[in-house]
C-alpha positions as a printed NumPy array, in Angstrom:
array([[  0.   ,   0.   ,   0.   ],
       [  1.421,   3.347,  -1.01 ],
       [  1.903,   6.083,   1.507],
       [  0.33 ,   9.482,   0.806],
       [  3.903,  10.726,   0.792],
       [  4.206,   9.26 ,  -2.69 ],
       [  0.835,  10.541,  -3.931],
       [  1.062,  14.218,  -3.028],
       [  3.94 ,  16.248,  -4.395],
       [  5.481,  19.697,  -4.233],
       [  8.324,  20.696,  -6.52 ],
       [ 11.196,  23.151,  -5.914],
       [ 10.726,  24.715,  -9.362],
       [  7.024,  25.469,  -8.797],
       [  6.791,  29.279,  -8.403],
       [  3.385,  28.96 ,  -6.68 ],
       [  4.297,  26.04 ,  -4.379],
       [  1.252,  24.023,  -5.436],
       [  0.341,  20.532,  -4.284],
       [  0.07 ,  17.996,  -7.106],
       [ -1.857,  14.777,  -6.602],
       [ -1.68 ,  11.475,  -8.433],
       [ -4.77 ,  10.256, -10.256],
       [ -3.9  ,   6.831,  -8.918],
       [ -5.543,   7.988,  -5.668],
       [ -8.972,   6.379,  -5.329],
       [-11.517,   7.8  ,  -2.922],
       [-15.244,   7.196,  -2.695],
       [-17.268,   9.598,  -4.854],
       [-14.088,  11.086,  -6.194],
       [-12.929,   9.929,  -9.614],
       [-14.484,   7.346, -11.895],
       [-12.432,   4.339, -12.901],
       [ -9.929,   4.7  , -15.714],
       [-11.693,   4.461, -19.072],
       [-10.705,   1.743, -21.551],
       [ -7.925,   2.888, -23.862],
       [ -6.413,   5.314, -21.349],
       [ -2.624,   5.036, -21.399],
       [ -0.04 ,   6.682, -19.161],
       [  3.04 ,   8.046, -20.87 ],
       [  6.144,   9.904, -19.75 ],
       [  9.372,  11.393, -21.042],
       [ 12.699,  12.461, -19.621],
       [ 13.165,  15.166, -22.243],
       [ 13.106,  18.783, -21.015],
       [  9.782,  20.636, -21.302],
       [  9.54 ,  24.394, -21.795],
       [  7.121,  25.551, -19.054],
       [  8.019,  29.244, -18.55 ],
       [  4.562,  30.545, -19.498],
       [  1.966,  32.124, -17.206],
       [  1.07 ,  29.461, -14.579],
       [  4.408,  27.608, -14.967],
       [  3.57 ,  24.056, -13.868],
       [  6.634,  22.081, -12.73 ],
       [  8.611,  20.42 , -15.492],
       [  8.306,  16.975, -13.891],
       [  4.538,  17.354, -13.942],
       [  4.583,  18.144, -17.655],
       [  6.838,  15.166, -18.369],
       [  3.848,  12.939, -17.585],
       [  0.477,  12.591, -19.292],
       [ -2.465,  10.369, -20.111],
       [ -3.527,   9.637, -23.681],
       [ -6.928,   8.451, -24.868],
       [ -5.949,   5.736, -27.316],
       [ -9.6  ,   5.065, -28.161],
       [-10.119,   8.71 , -29.079],
       [-11.366,  10.154, -25.804],
       [-10.594,  10.912, -22.158],
       [-13.487,  11.207, -19.709],
       [-13.433,  12.467, -16.127],
       [-15.854,  13.118, -13.284],
       [-14.919,  15.173, -10.245],
       [-16.869,  15.773,  -7.06 ],
       [-15.892,  19.348,  -6.157],
       [-16.207,  20.04 ,  -2.452],
       [-17.843,  23.394,  -1.729],
       [-19.475,  23.627,  -5.163],
       [-21.572,  24.755,  -7.031],
       [-19.518,  27.932,  -7.225],
       [-17.736,  30.309,  -9.569],
       [-14.348,  28.994, -10.548],
       [-11.169,  29.418, -12.557],
       [ -9.79 ,  26.444, -14.43 ],
       [ -6.82 ,  25.682, -16.649],
       [ -5.647,  22.6  , -18.543],
       [ -1.981,  21.892, -19.183],
       [ -0.88 ,  20.201, -22.403],
       [  2.471,  19.327, -23.931],
       [  3.146,  16.961, -26.813],
       [  5.548,  14.462, -25.279],
       [  5.161,  11.701, -27.879],
       [  7.251,  11.691, -31.054],
       [  4.462,  11.519, -33.612],
       [  5.264,  10.513, -37.178],
       [  4.932,  13.193, -39.892],
       [  1.603,  11.704, -40.982],
       [  0.197,  11.537, -37.436],
       [ -1.862,  14.34 , -35.906],
       [ -3.397,  15.013, -32.5  ],
       [ -6.418,  17.303, -32.471],
       [ -9.246,  17.256, -29.955],
       [-11.991,  19.27 , -28.287],
       [-13.095,  19.77 , -24.703],
       [-16.6  ,  18.441, -24.044],
       [-18.61 ,  19.619, -21.025],
       [-22.272,  18.547, -20.798],
       [-24.526,  21.611, -20.746],
       [-21.706,  23.98 , -21.738],
       [-21.505,  23.783, -25.559],
       [-19.55 ,  27.054, -25.846],
       [-16.554,  25.396, -24.177],
       [-16.414,  22.784, -26.944],
       [-15.877,  25.225, -29.808],
       [-12.053,  25.608, -29.818],
       [ -9.991,  22.772, -31.307],
       [ -6.768,  21.935, -29.473],
       [ -3.714,  21.043, -31.555],
       [ -1.073,  20.921, -28.826],
       [  2.001,  20.952, -31.042],
       [  0.636,  23.802, -33.161],
       [ -0.737,  25.828, -30.233],
       [  2.489,  25.43 , -28.235],
       [  4.616,  26.096, -31.334],
       [  6.461,  22.815, -31.092],
       [  6.876,  19.555, -29.2  ],
       [  7.864,  19.493, -25.522],
       [  6.385,  22.953, -24.93 ],
       [  3.567,  24.024, -22.625],
       [  0.131,  25.044, -23.876],
       [ -2.324,  26.124, -21.162],
       [ -5.856,  27.117, -22.235],
       [ -8.265,  28.031, -19.478],
       [-11.298,  29.962, -18.318],
       [-11.355,  32.629, -15.616],
       [-15.104,  32.716, -14.941],
       [-16.837,  29.348, -14.849],
       [-19.911,  28.271, -12.933],
       [-19.237,  24.666, -11.97 ],
       [-21.522,  22.13 , -10.254],
       [-20.641,  19.783,  -7.412],
       [-20.395,  16.849,  -9.82 ],
       [-18.294,  18.095, -12.729],
       [-18.132,  15.794, -15.74 ],
       [-15.977,  16.62 , -18.741],
       [-13.899,  14.987, -21.411],
       [-11.622,  15.436, -24.393],
       [-12.516,  13.85 , -27.748],
       [-10.42 ,  13.653, -30.891],
       [-11.636,  15.385, -34.032],
       [-12.504,  13.496, -37.214],
       [ -9.292,  14.62 , -38.928],
       [ -7.038,  13.501, -36.053],
       [ -5.15 ,  10.219, -36.112],
       [ -4.291,  10.246, -32.399],
       [ -6.433,  10.505, -29.279],
       [ -6.329,  13.443, -26.838],
       [ -3.529,  14.051, -24.349],
       [ -3.749,  15.641, -20.895],
       [ -0.76 ,  16.454, -18.699],
       [ -2.431,  18.335, -15.861],
       [ -5.479,  20.254, -14.705],
       [ -6.197,  22.824, -11.994],
       [ -9.501,  24.145, -10.682],
       [ -9.788,  27.099,  -8.31 ],
       [-12.86 ,  28.278,  -6.437],
       [-13.484,  31.997,  -5.938],
       [-14.167,  32.859,  -2.289],
       [-15.496,  36.189,  -1.029],
       [-13.157,  37.728,   1.541],
       [-14.163,  40.514,   3.909],
       [-11.459,  43.106,   4.561],
       [-10.297,  43.12 ,   8.164],
       [-11.582,  39.618,   8.895],
       [ -9.575,  36.534,   9.766],
       [-10.454,  34.92 ,   6.428],
       [ -7.025,  35.641,   5.014],
       [ -5.404,  33.602,   7.767],
       [ -7.7  ,  30.689,   6.983],
       [ -6.85 ,  30.577,   3.266],
       [ -3.779,  28.484,   3.947],
       [ -5.956,  25.515,   4.945],
       [ -8.099,  25.71 ,   1.799],
       [ -5.582,  24.054,  -0.511],
       [ -7.527,  21.016,  -1.612],
       [ -5.894,  18.849,  -4.282],
       [ -8.124,  17.228,  -6.868],
       [ -7.313,  15.269, -10.05 ],
       [ -4.346,  14.514, -12.304],
       [ -3.021,  12.267, -15.086],
       [  0.299,  10.85 , -16.148],
       [  3.112,   8.916, -14.583],
       [  6.687,   9.599, -13.613],
       [  9.397,   6.999, -13.081],
       [  7.79 ,   4.098, -11.158],
       [  5.035,   6.3  ,  -9.743],
       [  1.699,   7.002, -11.379],
       [  0.971,  10.676, -11.753],
       [ -1.777,  12.895, -12.844],
       [ -2.51 ,  16.405, -11.805],
       [ -5.386,  18.326, -10.516],
       [ -5.788,  20.776,  -7.755],
       [ -8.69 ,  22.672,  -6.351],
       [ -7.94 ,  25.629,  -4.16 ],
       [ -9.369,  29.089,  -3.585],
       [ -8.924,  32.552,  -5.008],
       [ -9.891,  35.425,  -2.662],
       [-12.285,  38.065,  -3.943],
       [-12.214,  41.196,  -1.798],
       [-15.356,  43.12 ,  -0.835]])
């Protein structure tokens, strides 16, 4: 049985000192079982991550791939429904052949507008082994949040996901003790990928203060 020490990680190169959790963690009402065709991949090659949220390089060296053309997830978000900020982290860490392509769309039931953009990681990141991080700063998310990534008809390869973060906006009253309590609100959530002998995946839920 693995100790939580091996499932929760912080990295020296993380500028925001986030907690990253393995998707190998299984808790009741937490994450559905791994879908058929889901494969964990990793690389030891360096990843360019110096963009905006700057996830740790070791995190981006891991990923899950939907070999059957899709990746599906379901999260139970404690403290939701609520307004939230979310970002996905992608990097092409497989050496695709010249005739192979990876294009996919985000699918969220009841939110068709989120499914419009097509993700082509290598094109969006301007190369392999480079970070691409699309996200949304104002989402209204339910307690049970289901979503997935599905390959487009002109794609030969299934979707890839290296990491995901979800943050809940919390109203903070000036002069209160709420600020002191924020440090205990760091709640990790879901991830994909694997690193060395350990299975990895990344998701974190935490809070963003909104001042009165």
